[in-house]
N, C-alpha and C positions, 0 to 999 in steps of 0.2 A: 718766726723771723729771727729770734735770738739764736736758735740752734743753727740756722743757715749761715749767719754772719760770724758765728764763733770760730769758724775755720780760718778766719783772717786775724783773729786775736781775741783777747778777753773783752766781752761785751759788758759794758756797765749799764746801758739802758737801750731798749728797743721799743719804739712806739709806732704803731700804724695809725695814720690819720683817718678818722671816720666822719661821715656826714652826721650831723646832730639829729636830723629828723629821721633819716632812714636807718641809721646805724651801719650802713655799708661802707666798705673801704673806699677812700678817695683815690687809691692807686699809688700812694706814696707814703713814706714814713721816714723816721730818723733813727739812726743807730749811733750810739756813743761808745767808742772804744777806750779802754784804759790807757792804751799807748798808741799814739798816732804815727809812730816812727815807721811802721810797715805799710803805710797808706799807699805807697807806690805799687804794692802788689795788687791792689784791687781798684783804685780810682781810675776810671776810664776803661777798665777791662771789659771786653765784649764777650758775649756768650754765656753770661751767668743767668741761670734760670731758677725761679722760685715760684712754685705752684703753677707751672706751665706758662709763666710770664717772664719776659726778659727783664733783667734788673740793670739799671744804670746807676752807678755809684759816683757821686760827686763829693768833693771834700769842701768843708767850710769850717770856719772858726768863729766861735762866739766870744766876744770880748765882754768881760764883766764891766758893769758901770763903775766899778772901783778903779779901773784902768783907763777910763775915758775922761778927758777933761770936760769941764762944763763951761757954758757961755753965760756970763752974767748980764 
């Protein structure tokens, strides 16, 4: 998976989610790129295939708890 996505930029992390009991892929994963500035190239792009399966790429941002206010 890391190799596939590296054509869109430097991959920092790539994780395939697997079922705990069977060890089989759940059919999705997460890829973290070093630079998200080129995300327009691949987010929502149709026709990407990986292991004979169509890939859908969505963008999301994780906010660190350091940047989120708390409720007392």
